C-alpha positions in Angstrom: 9.3 -1.3 21.2 5.6 -0.6 20.6 4.0 0.0 17.2 0.7 1.9 16.7 -1.3 1.0 13.6 -3.4 3.9 12.3 -6.3 2.5 10.2 -6.2 -1.0 11.7 -9.6 -1.8 10.1 -8.2 -1.1 6.6 -6.8 -4.0 4.6 -3.2 -2.9 5.0 -3.8 -2.3 8.7 -5.3 -5.8 9.1 -2.3 -7.4 7.3 0.2 -5.5 9.4 -1.6 -6.5 12.6 -1.5 -10.1 11.6 2.2 -9.9 10.7 3.1 -8.2 14.0 1.1 -10.7 16.0 2.7 -13.6 14.3 6.1 -12.3 15.3 5.0 -11.5 18.9 5.8 -7.8 18.4 3.7 -5.6 20.7 1.3 -3.2 18.9 -1.8 -1.1 19.4 -4.5 -0.7 16.8 -6.5 2.5 16.2 -9.5 2.3 14.0 -10.0 4.7 11.1 -13.2 5.9 12.9 -11.6 6.5 16.3 -12.1 10.2 17.3 -8.5 10.2 18.8 -7.3 10.8 15.2 -9.0 14.2 15.1 -7.0 15.7 18.0 -3.2 16.1 18.4 -3.7 16.3 22.1 -5.5 12.9 22.2 -3.0 11.3 19.9 -0.1 12.5 22.2 -1.9 11.1 25.2 -2.4 7.8 23.4 1.2 7.6 22.3 2.5 8.4 25.7 0.1 5.9 27.4 1.1 3.1 25.1 4.8 4.0 24.8 4.7 4.3 21.1 8.0 4.1 19.3 6.8 3.7 15.7 3.5 4.8 14.2 2.3 3.3 10.9 -0.2 5.4 8.9 -2.0 2.7 6.9 -5.1 4.8 6.7 -3.3 7.2 4.3 -3.1 4.6 1.5 -6.8 3.6 2.0 -8.3 7.1 1.8 -6.0 8.7 -0.8 -6.6 5.8 -3.2 -10.1 6.9 -4.1 -11.7 10.1 -5.3 -13.9 10.9 -2.3 -13.3 14.6 -1.3 -14.4 13.9 2.2 -12.0 10.9 2.6 -9.2 13.0 1.2 -9.9 15.9 3.6 -10.0 13.5 6.6 -6.8 11.7 5.5 -4.9 15.0 5.2 -6.1 16.1 8.6 -5.1 12.8 10.2 -1.7 13.0 8.5 -1.1 16.5 9.8 -2.1 15.4 13.3 0.1 12.4 13.2 3.1 14.4 12.1 2.6 16.9 15.0 2.1 14.1 17.6 5.0 12.0 16.3 7.3 15.0 16.4 6.3 15.9 19.9 6.5 12.3 21.1 9.7 11.6 19.1 8.1 8.6 17.5 9.0 7.4 14.0 6.2 7.8 11.4 5.8 5.3 8.6 3.5 6.8 6.0 2.1 4.5 3.3 1.8 6.0 -0.1 1.4 4.7 -3.7 2.9 5.1 -7.2 0.1 7.2 -8.6 2.4 10.2 -9.2 4.1 8.4 -12.1 2.5 8.5 -15.5 4.5 5.4 -16.7 6.0 7.0 -19.8 9.6 6.6 -18.6 11.7 4.1 -20.4 12.9 2.4 -17.3 11.8 1.9 -13.7 11.0 5.0 -11.5 13.4 5.9 -8.7 12.5 7.8 -5.6 14.2 10.9 -6.9 12.4 11.0 -10.2 10.0 14.0 -10.6 6.3 13.1 -10.6 5.0 13.2 -14.2 1.3 12.1 -13.9 -1.5 14.6 -14.7 -4.0 12.7 -12.6 -5.7 15.4 -10.3 -5.6 12.9 -7.4 -1.8 13.0 -7.5 -1.6 16.5 -6.0 -3.4 15.2 -2.9 -1.0 12.3 -2.4 2.0 14.5 -2.9 0.7 17.1 -0.5 0.4 14.5 2.2 3.9 13.2 1.5 5.3 16.8 1.5 3.7 17.4 4.9 5.3 14.3 6.3 8.7 15.2 4.8 8.6 18.7 6.3 6.8 18.1 9.7 8.0 14.7 10.8 11.8 14.6 11.2 11.8 10.8 11.9 9.8 9.5 9.0 9.6 6.8 6.3 7.4 7.3 3.2 6.8 4.0 1.5 5.5 4.2 -2.1 3.8 0.9 -3.0 2.9 -0.7 -6.3 -0.8 -1.4 -7.0 -2.1 -3.6 -4.1 -4.1 -6.7 -4.3 -5.9 -8.6 -1.5 -8.9 -10.9 -1.1 -11.1 -8.2 0.3 -11.5 -4.4 0.2 -11.1 -2.0 -2.8 -8.0 -3.1 -4.7 -6.7 -4.3 -8.1 -7.7 -7.9 -7.5 -11.2 -7.5 -6.2 -12.2 -5.0 -8.9 -10.9 -7.4 -11.6 -12.6 -10.4 -10.0 -15.9 -8.6 -9.8 -15.8 -7.9 -13.5 -14.7 -11.5 -14.3 -17.6 -13.0 -12.4 -20.1 -11.2 -14.7 -18.8 -13.4 -17.5 -18.6 -10.6 -20.1 -15.9 -9.6 -22.4 -13.2 -7.9 -20.5 -10.6 -5.8 -22.3 -7.2 -5.6 -20.5 -4.3 -3.4 -21.6 -0.8 -4.7 -22.1 0.8 -1.8 -20.2 3.2 -3.0 -17.5 2.5 -2.8 -13.8 3.7 -4.6 -10.7 0.8 -6.0 -8.7 1.8 -6.2 -5.1 0.2 -8.3 -2.3 -1.0 -6.4 0.7 0.6 -8.9 3.0 3.9 -8.4 1.3 3.7 -4.7 2.1 3.0 -5.7 5.7 6.2 -7.8 5.7 8.2 -4.9 4.4 6.8 -2.5 7.0 7.6 -5.0 9.8 11.2 -5.4 8.5 11.6 -1.6 8.6 10.1 -1.4 12.1 12.6 -4.0 13.4 15.6 -2.1 12.0 14.3 1.2 13.3 14.1 -0.4 16.7 17.8 -1.3 16.4 18.7 2.3 16.1 18.8 2.7 12.3 17.9 6.2 11.1 17.4 5.9 7.3 14.7 8.5 7.1 13.3 9.4 3.6 11.2 8.0 0.8 11.4 4.4 -0.5 9.8 2.4 -3.3 8.5 -1.2 -3.0 6.6 -3.4 -5.4 6.6 -7.0 -6.6 9.6 -8.3 -8.5 7.8 -9.5 -11.6 6.3 -6.8 -13.8 3.2 -7.9 -15.7 0.4 -6.6 -17.9 -3.2 -6.3 -16.6 -4.1 -9.0 -19.3 -1.5 -11.5 -17.9 -2.6 -10.8 -14.3 -6.3 -11.4 -15.3 -5.3 -14.6 -17.0 -3.6 -15.8 -13.8 -6.7 -14.9 -11.8 -9.1 -16.8 -14.1 -6.9 -19.9 -14.1 -6.9 -20.0 -10.3 -10.5 -18.9 -9.6 -11.9 -21.4 -12.1 -10.8 -24.2 -9.9 -13.2 -23.0 -7.3 -16.2 -22.4 -9.6 -16.4 -18.8 -8.6 -15.4 -17.7 -12.1 -16.3 -20.0 -15.1 -13.5 -20.1 -17.6 -15.9 -20.9 -20.4 -17.9 -17.8 -19.7 -15.0 -15.3 -19.4 -13.6 -13.6 -22.5 -10.4 -11.8 -22.0 -9.1 -9.5 -24.8 -5.7 -7.9 -24.8 -5.7 -4.4 -26.1 -2.7 -2.2 -27.0 -1.3 -0.2 -24.1 -0.9 3.5 -23.9 2.8 3.4 -22.9 1.9 3.6 -19.2 4.4 1.2 -17.8 4.7 2.0 -14.1 7.5 0.0 -12.6 9.3 1.0 -9.4 13.0 0.8 -8.9 13.5 -0.9 -5.5 17.3 -0.8 -5.2 17.2 1.8 -2.4 15.1 -0.2 0.0 17.3 -3.2 -0.7 20.5 -1.4 -0.2 19.3 0.4 3.0 17.2 -2.3 4.7 18.2 -5.5 2.9 14.5 -6.0 1.8 14.2 -8.1 -1.3 11.3 -8.0 -3.7 9.0 -11.1 -3.9 7.0 -12.3 -7.0 3.3 -11.6 -7.0 2.5 -15.0 -8.6 3.6 -16.8 -5.4 1.0 -14.9 -3.3 -1.9 -15.0 -5.8 -3.1 -18.6 -5.1 -3.8 -17.8 -1.4 -5.5 -14.5 -2.3 -7.8 -16.2 -4.8 -8.6 -19.1 -2.4 -9.6 -16.8 0.4 -11.7 -14.7 -2.0 -13.5 -17.7 -3.5 -14.2 -19.4 -0.1 -15.7 -16.2 1.3 
């Protein structure tokens, strides 16, 4: 077994590398800037040289999460090249996606089979990449993740922490979401890799997010309580105000990944202290 991480310099890629290394699972890292990603021929050579059995596209989540047209164009190109190379090399492709295609107006949790209902223009890009993976990579897993948080990079936690450090009034909605630690996604991906290596072929799309839904207001409260212990954020200077939501409650139903892989959800509150500690110390 040999795993290749695409976008190893992105936060998800770094977390995945750390998890694989901690389990003594052999892997190879390819940076988001490596020119090998721009050529199917070079990718095929790299996969053959390293004996790749699974390829994880962590770069897809990083580049599709923003609104940069250049990043989107490159991410789509890389996705297409990976699909072609994985198909030719007969390697499994794990494509990391997100929950942006859901508007959050459904009464319950979203299942993988639910039709996308978000009007966000960025959603078309995310779905286009997923569609390409579904059609062009026979051996594939598309993993839709809840809103990620980590101590560094562009994510839910760092954006919130940067605003809290300013000490101004911060309005937070009471809409529901499931903040999901980046290292928890890495755990899930490694669990999938191990089962694929045992011969499982559960190809398709899966949801994963933390087990405890929360409002942005409650998440911010938890961040303030922890960060104030380090002096990075002063509780007496921060003013949080809960504002009515817009009925955008995006919660993912994760029964399919549990029933197929036995992967259980974990609460985000258990991971937040370590994330806040690393952020404050750095």
